[in-house]
VOROSE-521465 format. One record per residue: residue in three letters; x, y, z of N, C-alpha, C, O, CB in turn. Coordinates in steps of 0.1 Angstrom, whole numbers, plus 5000, padded with zeros to 4 digits. Last residue first. Glycine has a CB too. Layout:
N
ALAXYZXYZXYZXYZXYZ ...
This chain:
178
LYS946930573842946630483831947930443825947830363815945730543821 LEU947430573878947430643865947230533854947430413857948730723863 MET947730543906946530513899946430583886945330643883945330543908 ASN950230563918949430683916948130663908947530763904950330783909 ARG951130303918951030373931950130493930949430533939952430413935 LYS951130243891950130173900949930253913948830263918950630033903 MET953130413881951830423876950730363885949630413887951730363862 PHE955330303896954930443898953430463893952630533900955830543890 ARG955430053886955030063900954630213903953730233911956230033909 ASP956230113859955030033862954530053876953330083879955129893859 PHE958730243864957630313858956330243860955330313863957930323843 TRP960230033876959930163883958730233878957830273885961230253883 GLY960229863853959629823866959329943875958229943881960529733874 ASN961630003835960229973832959529933845958329973847960129863821 SER963730253853963430133845961930113843961130183848964030003853 PHE965530483860964030483856963730373847963630393835963630623850 ALA967630463886967430413872965930413869965230343876968130273870 PRO967930773905967530633903967530593888967530683879966130613909 MET970830963913969630953905969230813903970130733899969831033891 LEU971930943947972130933933970830923926969830883931973030813930 GLU970731193972971131053968971331053952971031153946970030953971 GLY969731433981971131413982971631273977972831243978971631433996 ASN966931423976967431413990968931383991969331314000966631313998 LEU965931463951966631333953967131323967967731213971967731313943 LEU965131723949964031613949964631483952963931393956963431613935 LEU967331873945966831863959965731753960965431703971966231993964 PRO967831903918968531793925968031773940968231673946969931813925 GLU966231983893965932003907966531893915965831803920964432013910 SER967231913868966932053870966632083885966932193890965732093862 MET967631633870968731723867968431863870969331933875969031703852 CYS965031543876966131513886967331603883967931653893966631373885 LEU963631623853963231673867964431663877964731753884962031613872 ARG964831453835965031603834964731673847965331763851964131653822 GLU963931203843965431233844965631383843966531443850966131163832 ALA961231243838961631223851963131243853963531303863961331073855 GLU961331273810960931383818961331373833961631463839959331403817 ALA962131013803962931123800962631253808963531323812962931163785 LYS959830883811961130853818962130963815962831003824961730713813 LEU957930983793957831013807959130983815959431053824956630923813 SER958930883769958931033771958731063786959331163791957731103763 HIS958530613774959930663771959930813773960930873779960330633756 SER955830573778956730553789958130613786958730663796956930403791 ASN954030853763954430713764955430693775955930793780954930653751 ILE951331073754952531043762952730893762951830813760952331093776 ALA949731323738950131183736951431163744952431223741950231153721 PHE947731533758948931513751949231363750948931283759950131583758 SER945331613772945231523761946531513752946431493740944131563752 SER945431753795945531833783945531743771945831803760946731923784 ASP945331543814944231633813944231713800943231753795944231723825 GLU947931423809946731353806945431443805944631423796946431243817 MET949531633818949631593804948431513800947931523789950931503803 ARG948731643845948531763837948631723822947831773814949631873839 LYS949631393854948231423854947831543845946831553838947731453868 VAL952431423851951731323843950231353842949631343832951931183849 PHE952931633870953231653856952431553847951831593837954731633853 ASP952131493893951431623889951631643875950731683867951931743898 ALA954131303893952731263892951831383888950931363880952131203905 PHE956431453898956231383885954831343883954331343872957231263885 LYS955931533924956031643913955831573900955231633891957431703914 SER955831293937954631373937954731483926953731513920954531443951 GLU958431183931957231123926956031203926955131203917956930993934 LEU960031373944960231353930958931293924958331343914961431263927 LEU959231323971959031453965959131453949958331513943960231553970 SER959831053974958431093975958231233968957231253962957931093989 PHE961730823967961830963964960431023963959931053952962630993951 LYS960530583974961830623980962030773978962530843988963030543974 ALA957130553982958130573973959430623980959330693990957730673962 GLY955830334008955830454000957030453990957830363990955930574009 LYS953830064015955230104013955230224003954730213992956029984007 SER951229974015951530094023952930144022953330244027951230064038 SER950229893982950729853995951029984003951030093997951929763994 PHE948730013963948829873963949229823976948729723982949729823952 ALA946630303972947930233970947830083970946830023975948930273981 ARG944230413978944730433965945930343962946230313950945130573963 LEU943530384004942930293995943530313981943230223972941430323994 LYS944830594017945430454019944830364008945430264004945130404033 ASN943430824014944630804005945230664007945930623998945630904009 ASP941230794032941030784018942230764010942230684000940330914013 PRO941930584061941930714054941830704039942230594034943330794058 PRO939530304064940830364064940830514060939730564055941730284056 GLU937330114070937330254075938730314075939130364086936630264088 LYS937729864057936429924057936530074061935830154054935529864067 LEU940129734059940029824049938729904049938530004042940129754035 SER939829544079940829654082940729764071941129874073942229604082 SER938029374068937629444080938629564082938129664087937629354092 TYR939529264045938329354043938029434056937729554055937129264040 LYS941629094046941929234048940729324048940829444051942929284038 GLN940528854038941128864052941329014056941229044067942428784053 LEU940028894012938928884021939328904035938628954044938128754019 ALA942628874001941829004000940729004010940429114016941329023986 ARG943228614006944028714013943228854012943328924022945428724006 SER941328483989941328464003942028574011941528614021941928324006 ILE942128573964940828613969940728593984940228683991939728533962 THR944628453963944528593962943228643967943128743975944728643947 SER943928183964944628243975944628393975944728453985946128193975 GLN942628143939941828143951942628203963942028273971941428003955 ILE943828383914943728243920943028253934942928363939945128183921 PRO941928583890942928563902942728423908941628363907942628673912 GLU941828513855941128503868942228503879943228443878940228383870 GLU943428753834943028623838942428623852942628723859944228523837 GLU943229033830943628943819943228803821942828723813945128953816 LEU940429203843941729143845942029053833941029003827941829063858 GLN938229383850938729363836940229313837941129373831938729503829 PHE936829373873938029453873938829453859939829503858939029413884 GLU934629203866934429343872935629433870935529553867934029323886 ARG935828963856934829053848934829193853934929283845933428983848 LYS937428883877938028893863937128983855937629073848938128753857 ALA935628883898936728973898937328993884937629103880937828933908 TRP934028663890933428793892934528903891934329003884932628813905 ALA935828453892935228483879934628623879934828703870934128383876 CYS936328473920937428473910936928513897937428613890938228343909 LEU933828423931934428553933935628573923935828683918934928573947 SER933528153925932628253919933228393920933128473910931228243925 GLU935528063943935628043929934728133921935228193911935227893925 GLN934428133968935628203963935928183948936428263942936828163971 SER930828163966932028083968933228173963933128263956932027953960 ILE928428343986929128323973930428253976931128273986929428463966 LYS926828404007927128264005927828243992927928123987925828184005 PRO926428684007927228624018927528474016928528424021926428634031 LYS926428923986926128783985926928703995928028653992926428733971 VAL926829184000925829163989925429013988924228983988926429203975 GLU928629154022927429234023926329194012925129184015927829384021 TYR930728974017930128984031928829054031928029034040931129044040 CYS931328983989931328863996930528874009929728784012932728813999 ARG931229253983930429163975930229033983929228973983931029133961 TYR933129354001931729404001930829303994929729273999931629543995 GLY935429223992934929204006933429244007932629174013935729274016 LEU935729343967935529193968934929163982934029083982936929123967 GLU936029613974934929573966934629423967933529373968935129603951 LEU938529583987937329633994936029593987935129553993937429793996 LYS940129503966940029423978938729463986937929373990941229423987 GLU940029733950939529613945939229513957938229443957940429553935 VAL941329913968939929943964939229813958938129783962939830053953 ASP943829803969943029803981941529833978940629783985943529913991 THR944429603940944529723947943629713960942829623961944029843938 LEU946029283939944829363937945029493945945729503955943629293942 ARG948429083922948129183933946829263929946629293917949329283935 MET948328733916948328873911948028963923947328913933947328893900 ARG950228433913949328513921949428663916950528703914949628503936 LYS950228223885950928323892949928403900948828443895951728413883 LYS949527863885949228003881950028103890950428063901947728033882 GLY952327623885950927673887950727813882951527873875950627663902 ALA955027603878954027503873952627553874951827523866954227373879 GLN956327793893956327813878955227723872954727753861957627783872 ILE956027693918955427823915955327843900954327893895956327933921 GLN957427453916956027453919955327583915954327583909955827423934 GLN960027523912959327473900957827473903957027483893959927343897 LYS960627603938960727703927960027653915959327733909962227723924 ARG960227363953959427473955959427573943958427623939959827543968 PRO960427063933961027153942960127283942959427313932962427183938 LEU957426853930958426933924959127023935958527043945957927023913 LEU955226743942956526663942957726743937958826713939956326533935 SER953126903936953626903950954926823951955626843961952526833958 ARG952726853909953326983913953826983927954927033930952327093912 ALA951526603910952826623904953526753908954726753910952626613888 HIS949226673923950126583930951526593924952526593931949626443930 ASN947926833903948326893916949326803924950226863930947126913925 PRO947626633882948426753880948826823894950026863895947726853872 THR948126303897947226413892948126533890949226543895946026443902 LEU948825983898949426113895948426203889948026193878950626093886 ASP948025723900947825813911948225953909947926043917948625753923 SER948825603877947325623878947025713890946025783891946625493880 PRO951525563880951025663871949625693873949125813870951325623857 ARG952325533915951825473903951325583894950825683898950725363906 ILE955125583934953925643929953625573916954425563907954125803926 LYS957525493942956425433948955125483942954025423945956425453963 SER959425653931959325523925958125443931957625353924960525433927 SER959525873947958825883935958625753928957825743919959625983926 ASN961025843970959625803971958925813958957825773957958925883981 ALA963525943962963425813967962025763967961725643963964025793981 GLN963526133932963326123946963225973950962725893942962126213951 ASN964226313906964626183911964526183926965426243933966026143907 PRO961226493897962626483901962926343906962026273910963026593911 LEU959026413870959226423884960726423887961526363879958626313892 HIS957026553846958326503849958626523863958626643869959426573840 TYR954026473831954626543843956026473846956026353848953726533855 PRO952526513800953326443809953926523820954226643817954526373801 MET949226553791950426633794951226553804950826523815950026773800 
């Protein structure tokens, strides 16, 4: 696989035999470095807690590379998390050991902008799942818009948000829904 380097003054000093994939990435501008390597993924606090438990309690001498493979299998991820994701998760283990129960459910501590709307909408989604109704993102977004129109107090006097795919994905993750 050829590696294209930007025109830099020091790039002429590099011999092709010295060029490894990681070295080529390090010579790229920062934006291209991120695109050249793997993408870091986010883990839930519950997954971080399980990683820490496995590393510190079950198998204290396990390597982070082995934890990457274990996490992919255990959490049914599409691809292995990168080492920095595992390292960051392990750093948070001690603070995650004894938190309030509701903190473990979230990806981050940042709450929703329209918390009343989201709690009411989450209740609706859970009722639909419990009653085995076939639901999809389009019907759920339409229901969220209907909720905003019928109960404007849920918006705290602000404009109705755009119920985009990104909003929908974050809503589902925040509320641990399928």
